[in-house]
N, C-alpha and C positions, 0 to 999 in steps of 0.2 A: 887835279891841276898840280903842276909842279913849278918850282922856282918862283913861287909867289904870284903867279898869274891869278888875278882876282876874277871872279865870275863876271864882274862888270866889264873888265877888259876883254875877256873872251867873247862876251855878248856883243860888245861894241865892234870888235874885230870881225865878227860874223856879219854884222850889218854894214860895215864899211865897204867902200868901192873896191871890188876885187881887181880892178884894172891897175890899181896902185901897187908898185913894187914893194912899198913899205908894208902894205896890208898883206900881200902875198907872203912876204918874209915873216910877218907876224903869225900867220896861219901855220906855216911850217915850223916855226919855233915852238908854238904852243903844242902842236901835234907831236913833235919830237922831244919836248921838254928841254929845250935849249935856253939857258938863262940869258936874260937881257944883257948882263954884264959881259958875257962871252961875245955876243953880237957887237956890242959897243967897242970892245977891245979890238976885235977883228977889223971893224970898219973905221976905227979911229974917230968915233963920235961919242957923245955923252949918252948915258943911259936914258936920260929924258928925251933925247932926240929919237932914240929907238922906240920908246913908249909912244911918242907922238906919231911915229910912222904906223905902229901897230894899231893905234886908235883910229887912224885915218885923219888926224887933226892936221898934220903936215905931210908933205910928200918929199921924198929924197930929191936932192938936186941932180941935174943931168950929169954932173961930174962924178956922181956916186954910182951911176948905172952899171959900169963894168964890174965894180967891186960887188954890187948887189947881185948881179946876175951870177957871178962866180960863187958867192956864198949860198945863194938859193940852189944852185946846181949841187953844191957840196951837201946841203941839207937833204935834197931829194934822194941822194944816194945812201943816206942813213937808213938803217932798218928799224 
């Protein structure tokens, strides 16, 4: 694990609803080792907001969808 992703977070993300954009984003960030702080800066939200999305505790608002889709596509292109 990189960037401080705890095993608890990784496990919770795996169990969370994959239909959520926040959970999908979390899986990609964990896979590619993207720090939460980078995601938060890019999306102009707090780190806690990003963690809550990764956990599946909250879901991103509809107004965030375009930014999230864009960032997810950016992550998918990473090797």
